[in-house]
N, C-alpha and C positions, 0 to 999 in steps of 0.2 A: 176121562176127567171126572173125578169124584170130589165133591165138596161137602164137608161135615160141619154141622152146627149143633149146638146144644141149646135148647130153649126151655125156659121156665115160664109157664103160663099161669097168671094170677098167683104167683109165688108157690105153685104146686110142685109136683114131681117133675124132674128134668126129663125132657123129651129129646131124643136124638133124631135129627133131620139130616138126611143125606140126599143131595141132588146128584144125579148120575149123568146129566148132560149140561152143556154150557148154557143153554137157554133156561135152565131150571124148570123144565116141563115134566120131569119124571124123577123118581127117587123113592125114598122110604121114610116113614114115620115110625120110630121104634121097631124097625125091621119089617113093617108092613108096607108093601109096594104101593105106589100111586102114580097116576099120570093125570095131568090137568091141562086145560087150555086157559090162559089168562090174558085179558086185555085191559089196558088202562083206559077207562071210559072218560075220565077227566082227571085233573091233577089230584093225585093221592087217592083215587077211587078206582077199584078194579072189579071186573066181572070175571068169575072163575067157574068153569064147568069141569067137574070130575065125575066120570061115569054118568049116571043119570041125575046127578045133583047139581044145582046151580047156587052160587054164593055171590053176594055183594060184599066187598071188603073195602073199608076206608081207613087209611092211616090218619088218625086224629092228632097224635103227638109223636114226635121222634126225637130222642136224645141220642144223637149219634156217638157222642163221647162215651156214654155209659152203655150204649147199645140197648136202650130201653125204648119200647114202643107201646102206644095205646092204639088198639085196632078195633073197629066195629065190624063184626061179621054178621050179616043179616040182622042187624040191630042189637046184637049182643056184644058187650064191651069186654075186651081182653087186654090185660097188661102183660107184655111179653119182654123178657130179658134174654138176650142172645149172647152166646159165646162162640167164637170160631176157633180154628185150630191154633191160632197164635195165643189166644187167651189160655187154652189148654196147656200149651207148651210153657208159658210163663208160670202157670200154676204148678206144673210138674217140677219146674226148676226152683220153685219157691220165690220167684222174682215178682209175682203179682203184688204181694204186700210191700216188697222193697220199692218197686216202681211207684206205687201210690204214695208211700211215705216220703219219697224224695222229691215230689212235685213242689216246686216253689211258686209256680204261677199257672193260672188257668188261661188257656188261649181259645179263641173262637174256633170251633170245629168247621165253620162254614161262614161265608159272608151273610150278613143279615142286619136287622135293626134291633137295638136293645129296647125292649118294652118295659121291663121292670128290673130294679136292682133290689134284692132282698136282704142284703147285708151292708154293713158299714165298716170302715177302718176301725180296728180294735175289737171287732166281734170275734168270739170263739165259735167255731163251727165244727160239726162232726161230719165224717165221711157220709156222703149222700144228701146232705142238706142242700136245699136250693139256694144257689148264689144269685142267679139272675135268670131272666127269661129273654130268649133271643128268638125273634121271628125271622124265619127263613123259608122261602118258597110257600108262603101263606100258611105256615104251620108254626105253632108256638113250641119252642124247644126249651125245656128247663135244663139249665146248665148247673150240674151238681158238683159239690166239693169232692175231689178225689181222695181227700184225707182229712183227718182231724187236724185242727190247727187254729192259729190266730190270723185274721185278715190284717195285712199290713197296709195295703192300698187298693183302692178301687180305681182302675184305669178306664173302665167303661163309663159312658155318660148316657143316662136314660134319654131315649128319643133319637140317639145318634146311630149312624150306620157304622158297622165294623167289617173289616176284611178277614178272610180266613187267616188263622194263626196270629191274629192281633191279640196282644195281652189284654185280659179283661180284669183279672183279680190276682194280686200278689200276696203270698203268705210270708209270715215272719220266719 
């Protein structure tokens, strides 16, 4: 079982990551092999040993819809954007732009609490603009606009809990 991902770290060059086992303990980064042991020491914090090196990694923010993460590794901050095989296939077929353009509403990617709402009905937004902040599993997740457009309605209420797939923002 091989799992392929492409990652951009701090908006730099794309890195190819391939995991070669189900537990994601070995694989390659840009063709260079690796093996590691990783344990979750507490929620969203991991201890990793690879060869003779030890790392502490903490997931600070996770936007699962955009597959964008902020990670601290040994105190150094990295912004990571990830694409999987499905994103690659959509891009190859030219459907990634079509899919984003056709989105009429943004739904909650997970259950959580709405911390902040950054837009109002009638606002013009660009793809990638922050629509709202959703707290889930003690992490703040910025929910971004999947397309350019005009906000028709805000269905989310600041301070309220939402369920997975609940409508948050509707576009015109």
